[in-house]
Structures are given as C-alpha cells and as structure tokens.
C-alpha positions as CSV (number, residue, x, y, z in Angstrom):
1,M,82.0,62.6,39.4
2,V,81.5,59.0,38.5
3,K,82.9,59.3,35.3
4,R,85.8,61.5,36.5
5,I,86.6,58.9,39.0
6,A,86.2,55.9,36.5
7,A,88.4,58.1,34.2
8,L,91.2,58.5,36.8
9,L,90.8,54.9,37.8
10,L,91.4,53.8,33.9
11,S,94.5,56.0,33.5
12,A,96.1,54.6,36.9
13,V,95.5,51.0,35.3
14,V,97.2,52.3,31.6
15,I,100.1,53.8,33.5
16,T,100.6,51.0,35.6
17,A,100.5,48.3,32.7
18,A,102.9,50.5,30.7
19,S,105.2,50.6,33.4
20,G,105.3,47.1,33.8
21,C,105.7,46.5,30.3
22,N,108.5,48.8,29.8
23,Y,110.6,48.0,32.9
24,E,113.2,46.0,31.1
25,E,113.6,49.0,28.7
26,L,114.0,51.7,31.6
27,A,116.7,49.4,33.1
28,Q,118.6,49.0,30.0
29,H,118.2,53.0,29.7
30,S,119.6,53.6,32.8
31,D,123.1,53.8,34.2
32,T,122.5,50.6,36.7
33,D,122.8,48.0,34.2
34,Y,125.6,47.5,31.9
35,G,125.0,44.0,31.3
36,S,122.1,43.4,29.5
37,R,124.1,43.0,26.4
38,Q,120.6,42.4,24.3
39,A,120.4,43.0,20.7
40,N,119.2,46.7,20.1
41,D,120.1,47.4,23.8
42,P,119.5,51.4,23.8
43,K,123.2,51.9,25.3
44,M,124.8,50.9,22.2
45,L,122.7,52.4,19.4
46,G,124.4,54.7,17.4
47,G,128.2,54.6,16.5
48,K,131.0,53.4,18.8
49,A,132.1,56.2,20.8
50,Y,135.1,54.7,22.5
51,G,138.5,53.4,21.2
52,P,140.5,53.7,18.0
53,M,139.0,55.7,15.4
54,T,141.9,55.5,12.6
55,K,144.7,53.6,11.7
56,D,147.1,56.5,12.6
57,P,150.1,55.2,13.9
58,H,151.0,58.6,15.7
59,Q,147.4,58.5,17.1
60,H,148.9,58.5,20.8
61,D,151.7,61.1,20.1
62,N,150.1,63.7,22.0
63,S,151.7,67.2,22.0
64,F,150.3,68.2,25.3
65,F,147.6,67.2,28.1
66,E,145.7,68.8,30.7
67,Y,143.6,67.7,33.5
68,S,139.8,68.3,33.3
69,S,138.3,68.6,36.4
70,V,134.8,69.3,34.9
71,I,134.7,66.1,33.1
72,S,136.1,64.1,35.9
73,R,133.1,65.1,38.0
74,K,130.6,64.3,35.5
75,V,131.8,60.8,34.6
76,S,132.1,60.3,38.4
77,G,128.9,60.8,38.7
78,I,127.9,57.9,36.4
79,N,126.4,55.1,38.5
80,G,129.1,52.4,39.2
81,I,132.0,54.5,38.7
82,A,133.5,55.4,42.2
83,S,135.7,58.2,40.8
84,A,137.2,59.2,37.3
85,I,140.3,61.0,36.4
86,V,139.8,62.3,32.7
87,M,142.9,63.9,30.6
88,L,142.3,66.2,27.2
89,T,145.0,66.0,24.6
90,D,145.3,67.6,21.3
91,K,143.7,64.8,19.9
92,N,142.2,62.5,22.3
93,A,140.4,62.1,25.7
94,Y,141.9,59.5,28.2
95,V,139.5,58.3,31.2
96,G,140.8,56.3,34.3
97,L,138.0,54.8,36.1
98,M,137.6,53.5,39.7
99,L,134.7,50.9,40.0
100,D,132.6,50.7,43.2
101,W,130.2,47.7,41.9
102,T,126.9,49.9,42.4
103,A,125.8,49.0,38.9
104,V,125.2,45.5,37.5
105,G,127.3,44.1,34.8
106,T,130.5,47.0,34.8
107,R,132.9,43.9,34.4
108,N,132.2,42.1,30.8
109,S,133.5,38.6,32.0
110,G,135.9,36.5,34.3
111,G,137.9,36.2,37.1
112,T,137.8,37.5,40.8
113,R,137.8,41.1,41.9
114,E,141.3,42.5,42.0
115,Q,140.9,44.1,45.0
116,D,140.7,42.1,48.7
117,N,139.0,44.6,51.3
118,T,138.4,41.6,54.1
119,G,141.4,43.3,56.1
120,T,138.6,46.0,57.3
121,N,137.1,43.1,59.1
122,E,140.5,42.3,60.8
123,G,141.7,45.7,61.6
124,V,144.5,45.5,59.2
125,Y,145.3,46.9,55.7
126,N,146.9,44.0,54.3
127,V,145.0,41.2,55.0
128,D,147.9,38.6,53.8
129,T,150.8,40.2,55.7
130,G,148.8,41.6,58.4
131,S,150.2,44.9,57.9
132,P,148.2,48.0,59.1
133,Y,149.8,50.0,56.5
134,G,149.1,51.1,52.8
135,N,150.6,52.9,50.3
136,S,149.3,56.4,50.7
137,R,150.7,57.3,47.1
138,A,148.5,54.7,45.2
139,L,144.9,55.9,44.6
140,V,143.9,52.0,43.9
141,Y,145.5,49.3,45.8
142,P,145.2,45.3,45.9
143,Y,143.7,45.8,49.5
144,N,141.1,48.0,50.9
145,S,140.5,50.3,47.9
146,Y,138.0,51.0,45.0
147,F,137.8,48.5,42.3
148,S,140.1,47.9,39.2
149,V,139.8,45.7,35.8
150,N,143.6,45.5,34.9
151,D,142.3,44.0,31.2
152,I,140.5,46.9,29.5
153,N,138.8,44.4,27.4
154,N,137.2,43.0,30.5
155,I,135.2,46.7,31.1
156,S,131.5,46.3,30.0
157,D,131.2,47.7,26.6
158,E,128.1,49.5,27.7
159,L,129.9,51.2,30.7
160,K,132.5,52.4,27.9
161,Q,130.2,53.6,25.6
162,T,128.1,55.7,28.1
163,V,131.5,57.1,29.9
164,A,132.6,57.9,26.1
165,L,129.2,59.7,25.1
166,K,129.8,61.9,28.1
167,V,133.3,62.8,27.5
168,R,132.1,63.6,24.0
169,E,129.1,65.8,25.0
170,L,131.4,67.9,27.1
171,A,134.7,67.8,25.1
172,P,132.9,67.2,21.2
173,S,136.7,68.1,19.6
174,V,138.0,64.9,20.7
175,Q,139.0,62.6,17.9
176,E,139.2,59.4,20.2
177,V,138.0,58.2,23.8
178,H,140.1,55.9,25.4
179,I,138.9,54.2,28.9
180,S,140.9,51.9,31.8
181,A,140.2,51.0,35.0
182,N,143.9,49.2,35.0
183,M,145.6,49.8,38.5
184,E,148.5,51.1,37.3
185,F,146.8,53.2,34.7
186,I,144.9,54.9,37.3
187,N,147.6,55.6,39.7
188,Y,149.7,57.1,36.9
189,F,146.6,59.6,36.2
190,N,146.4,60.2,39.8
191,E,150.1,61.3,39.9
192,F,149.6,63.5,36.6
193,A,146.4,65.1,38.3
194,K,148.1,65.8,41.7
195,E,150.9,68.0,39.6
196,A,147.8,69.6,38.1
197,W,146.1,70.5,41.2
198,G,149.4,71.9,43.0
199,G,149.7,74.4,39.9
200,R,152.6,72.7,38.4
201,S,152.7,72.4,34.3
202,L,152.0,69.0,32.8
203,M,154.0,69.6,29.9
204,L,157.3,68.6,31.8
205,W,155.5,64.9,31.9
206,I,154.4,64.8,28.3
207,D,156.9,61.9,27.5
208,Q,155.6,59.9,30.6
209,F,152.4,60.5,29.5
210,N,152.5,59.5,25.9
211,T,154.3,56.2,27.0
212,V,151.6,55.4,29.6
213,V,149.0,55.8,27.0
214,K,150.8,53.9,24.2
215,Y,151.3,51.1,26.7
216,H,147.5,50.5,27.6
217,F,146.1,51.4,24.3
218,A,148.5,51.0,21.4
219,G,150.7,47.9,22.4
220,G,153.5,50.1,23.5
221,K,156.4,47.9,24.7
222,V,157.8,50.4,27.4
223,M,156.1,51.4,30.8
224,P,157.5,53.9,33.4
225,P,158.1,51.9,36.4
226,N,155.4,50.4,38.6
227,I,154.2,52.8,41.4
228,T,151.6,50.4,42.9
229,Q,154.3,49.5,45.4
230,P,155.5,52.3,47.7
231,G,158.1,55.0,46.8
232,T,159.0,53.8,43.6
233,Y,157.2,57.0,41.7
234,T,156.0,60.5,42.2
235,P,156.6,63.1,39.4
236,S,157.5,66.0,41.3
237,E,159.9,64.1,43.1
238,R,162.0,63.5,39.9
239,Q,164.4,65.3,38.1
240,M,163.9,65.8,34.4
241,D,166.6,65.5,31.9
242,R,165.4,68.0,29.3
C-alpha cells in the first residue's frame, strides 16, 4: 500500500511538472492565442493554407457561389470569432469574419478598434451624434457592434491559418481560401447570405459577388456602393439588368 501511494504521488509530480513545462506549447496550440508568433509555432507548421496560391489572373472570376451554413457555423465556433459567413464557389472559399476579442492577438498590429461601443453606457447607439438609431441592414457598424479589421493584412496570420485549415477540412476541393474582417465586405456577405436564407438564387448576384471579392483580394478598382450607411443597398430590392 505504501509503495502504491508513493507511486501515485510520484506520478502526480511528474504530470504537474510536465504540464508546467508545456503550458506555453499548449497555449500555442489552442485557439486562445493567435499572437505568439514564435519560430516553429505549431499553428503555422505546414504550408500556408490561405490567400493566393496561383498567379491566375482569373482566379476570382467565379462561375457560381453558394452560402455554406455548415462551414459558417464551424468557423464561428473558433475562439476569437463572433460569427463567420462562408461562401463557396467553383474555385475558392471566401470567409467574412466578425471578431469579439475573446482571444489574444487576433489583430496583427496597429491602430485602435474600429468600433466605438461606449454608447451603450449612455443609452445611445451613436455616441458621436447621440442618436438612438442604428442601421438594421448592417451586420457590422462603427458603433455598438462586433469588431472589424478593415485591412486584411492586420488580421493575425495564425488566425487566418486556423480558419483556412478548418475550411479546407470541410471543403477539401477548394483551390484558395480568402479571409477578410473588413466592415463593408462582411456587410455585403450578410446581404448575400440573407438572399440564401430567403430561398432566393444567388446566381442573380454573381457579378456583384465577383466585383466584391476582386476589390478586396485582387486589387480590383471597382467596388459596389457602400452599404454601411442606411438605405444604400439591399440585393432583393434592386432590379437586375440581365
């Protein structure tokens, strides 16, 4: 009995010591830390899973696109992400992210947060104007909203890698995975998703979709109208000239 107790105590000491030694490694593996950026970080081992993979100038000329509720839900479950909207095409996957700052290092660098949520403390929506009204059409807004990162280069590479690997796990045939937390990008994806939720065909919007993704990921010069401000764009309220 004495030997058994001694053995158990020794095992406990070994486990405790091992846990202490591997705490940093466990954090690096987890989805709570996207900011360590150490050499040989486990999140970044293997090939880069997001962004351009070819030099094909027509990579974003998609023939169709569809909303993936399954992948959107899975990506939304990653720590640090409040919600995600994932669109699949014949070539690529495109991911719009809203962040909630529940993980460390989701933003690479620089700047202040792009949302001001202090109005909730004063009983107003827009703390700058004192207005109690927001934009019900915008999923992400400068006030009282989940968070955006308008420059895709300022999203943590570790976060983008984590998201891309999850997308590729569920959609292994995609050629490229492109990820943005840009405010306008997310709001456009929200409008497209609402069309899908309403049972309407997204093919009516393929040209607008391609214009949006080219603008954000391929240096496109044309961007559909801004929709962050009220009343400027809702797909189902527009008539197509086709």
